[in-house]
N, C-alpha and C positions, 0 to 999 in steps of 0.2 A: 526623689527618683531621678535618675538621669540616664543619659546615654541610651538612646533609643534609636532604632533604625528600622526602616520598612521599605516596602515597595517591591512589586515584582510581578509574579506570574501566578495567577489564580488557577487552581486545578479543580474546577467545578462547572464544567459545561459553559464557560464564559468565552466570549470572544476576547482574546488577549492580544494587545498590541504594544509596541514600543515606540517611543518618540524621543528625539534628542532635544534637550532643553536649550533655550537661549541663555545667555549670561544673566545672572541675577543682577538687578540694578540696586545698588546700595542707596537707600533713602537717607539714613542717618545712623549714627552710632548710638547705642543705648547709654543712658546715664551710668556713670561709674558705680553708683550705689546699687544698681540693679544687676547683681552678678549672676543670678540664677533664675532668669526669666523662664517660666515653664508654660505659659499660655498667653494668647492675645485675643481680643475681640474688638471690632471696629464699629464706630458710630459715624456714618457718612454725613449726618446733618451738621456736625460741628468738627468733623475731621479729627476726632480724638481716638486714640488707640488705648484701650484699657489692658493692663497686664498685671501679673502677680508673680511671686516667687514660690519655690517649693519648700520642702521640709527644712526646719531650722531657721526659717525666716519669719518676718512679721505677719500678723493676721491683718494684712492690708492689701488694697489694690491701688494701682497708680494710673492716672490719666496722662498720656503723653501727647503733646501737640505735634504739628507737622514737622517741627525741627528736632523732635526727640527730647524736648525738655519736659520735666515733670510739671504739669500744670496743676495737678491736685493729687494729694495722698488721702485715701479714705481708709481709716481703721475700722474693722468690723468688730464691734465690741463683744458680740455674743457668739463668735466663731473662733475656733482654735485651728491653727495651721499645723495639723499633724503631717500631712504631705499633700499640699495643694498642687495639682498637676495640670489643670487646664481651666480655662474660663470661656464662657459663651454667653450669648444673650438670646432672648426671644424677640418676636417681631414687635412687641410693645416696648422694648428697650429695657426690660428687667435683666439683670445680670445674674449668672449662676457660677458658683465656684465649685469645682470638682475636687473634693478631699478624698481621693481614692487611690493615691499612690500606695503601692503594696509590694515593695521589692521582694520581701520574704514570704509573701502569700500567707501571712498569719494574722492579718488584721480582722477584727470583728466590729469595727466602728466606722466602716465606709459610709460616706455621706456626700450630699450636695447641698449647698446653701443658696437660698434665693435672696438677692439684694434688690429691692424694688427700685425702679427708675427714680422715684422721688427722693431716694436717699443719696443719690449721686452728687448732690450739691453740698453734702455735709462732710466735715472733717472726721467725725466719729459717727458711724452709721450702725444700724441694727439689721441683721438678717430677718426677713419676714417669717421664713420657716426653713426647716431642715428636713431633707429626705434621707432617711437611713435605709440602707439596702444590703442585701447579701446575694451570693450566687448559689442557687439551689444545687448546682452540680458539684460544688466544693464540699467535701465531706470531712477533710482533715485540715488542720491548721498548725503547721504548714502541710501541704500535700507531699507526696513523693517527689523527688527531684525531677522525675520524668513527666510530672503533671503540674508544673508551675505555670498555670495558665491565667492566674487571677490578679495580675497587676494591670493597671489601666493608667494611661497618660493622655487619652484622647476621647473627647466627646463633643456633642453639640445638641442643641434643643431644636425640635422640629415638630410642628403640629401637635403640641401638647405632650410630647414625649422626649426623653433623653435617649441618645444612642451612644453607647460606649464601645470602644474597640480595644481589645486586650493587647497587652504587651507580653509576649511569650518569653518566660525566663527558664524554660525547661532544659534539662540536660539532654543533649542530642537535639538541639534546636532544628526544627524543620520548616519554620515559617508559618505555622498555624496561628491564625488569629480568630477570635470569637467576636461576634457582635451581640451585644445585650441591649435590651429595651426596658426603660423604666418610665412610668407615668409621672408627669410633672405635677405632683400633688404632695402635700405635707404628710408625714407619717413614715411608717416602716414598710418596706416592700421587698419582695423577692424579684430580682432582675430576671427578665425573660430572655433566654437565648433564642435569637431568631436566625442565626446562621453562622457559618464559619468559612474561611477561605485560607489559601496559602500565599505567602509572599515567597521570596527565595530563601535558601537555607544558610545564608551567611548572616549571622547575628549582627555584625557590625554595620550592615547595610540594609537590614530587612525587618527591624522591629519598629513599631509605630510610636511616634512621639507626640502627635497632635492630629486633630481632625476638624473639618469644617464643611458646611454645606452652603451652596451658592444661594443668593437671595431669592432666585426663582425656584429653588428646590430641585433643580435638574442635574446638578453635579455634586459629588462628594469627593473631597480631596483629603488624602491621608499623607502624613509627612514621615520621612526618615531623615537620616543625616545627609543624604546626598540624592534623594529622589522624592518625587511626588507620585502617589498612586491615585489615579483618577477613575471614578466610577461614573458612567453615564448610561442613559437608555434603560434605567431600571423602572420597575413598576412598584408603586406604593413605597414601602420602606425596605424592600428586598434589594438593597444597594449592591450586594455581592453577586446578584444575578444579572447585572447589567454588563456593559462592555467595560473591561478593565484595561487601562492604559498606564504603562510605566513611563514616567518622564524623568530622564536623567538631568540633574541640575548642574552637572559638571563642576561641582563645588562641594567638598567634604568639610563639615564642621559639626559642632554639637547643636544641631537645629532642634528646637524644642516647641515651636509655636507656629501655627498657621491659621489664617482666616481669609475668607473672600472679601476683597475690597468692593468688587462688583462682580457681575456674573462671569467675567473673563479675566479677572485680575486677582492674584493672590498676594498677600503680605506674609512674610516669613521672618521669624526672629531666631537668632542663635545666641548661645552663651559664648563668652570669650574664653578660649583655652589655648595655651601655648602661642599667644599673640595672634590667634586666628579667631575671627568672628566678633561677637558683641555688637551686632548690627540688626537693623530692620531692613529687609529687602522687598523689592516689588518684582513680581514675576508674571508676565503675560502668558496666558494659555494660548 
């Protein structure tokens, strides 16, 4: 799955603000072998950034050091890369791989893999468990072209649950995005829809490509190709009920991955296309 775009203006009794971004600071270029990075997660204790690639690529994750060099490649022996779209971790340092890319809205094998922290020192590792899930609202595979709401490229783990933000591929795109919640537990589950909001109605700037929550749990950042949508001031996990701020990055590229480095700093990665991108950036809020 690729090419995703988001950010904008929520239409649900939220305070909505706009903010002009500072220039992105390029930290380093991604290794040439990683052409389709689709998610990143960060470990501050050793300053490593873990990443993965999406459909058609290896069932592996990669640890990048502060200079952008691959320090370790970990093959996940019991996981298949159907369409890996995002990567996240919990507070204990366990990693989760989101195999939920669903461009055509017809998959029935959506899942999340858990890779325990103690497997991160291995060259070949095993997922501890797999969470299979479905969306109760989806009745047809694929649904009608005006109801293509069930692709996802963005998630994070928080307080024992996963939060997924959908990528709208519907004809007549209007910026609608759904938020789904899934318990972090092995087995088969039905994702619970906890809300929806609208971004802008320009697909190339307004569909979601990645999501992250700050270490203190007070900010949620959603990525598009040229914007960050920031939720703050929410209660519990009703992120869309908080203040929504659209931050213009003043830089358009195929941005696919975002993670909080600390409570006020974001790391963002993009794919290289037409000689643009292929970097990891730092952005201060």
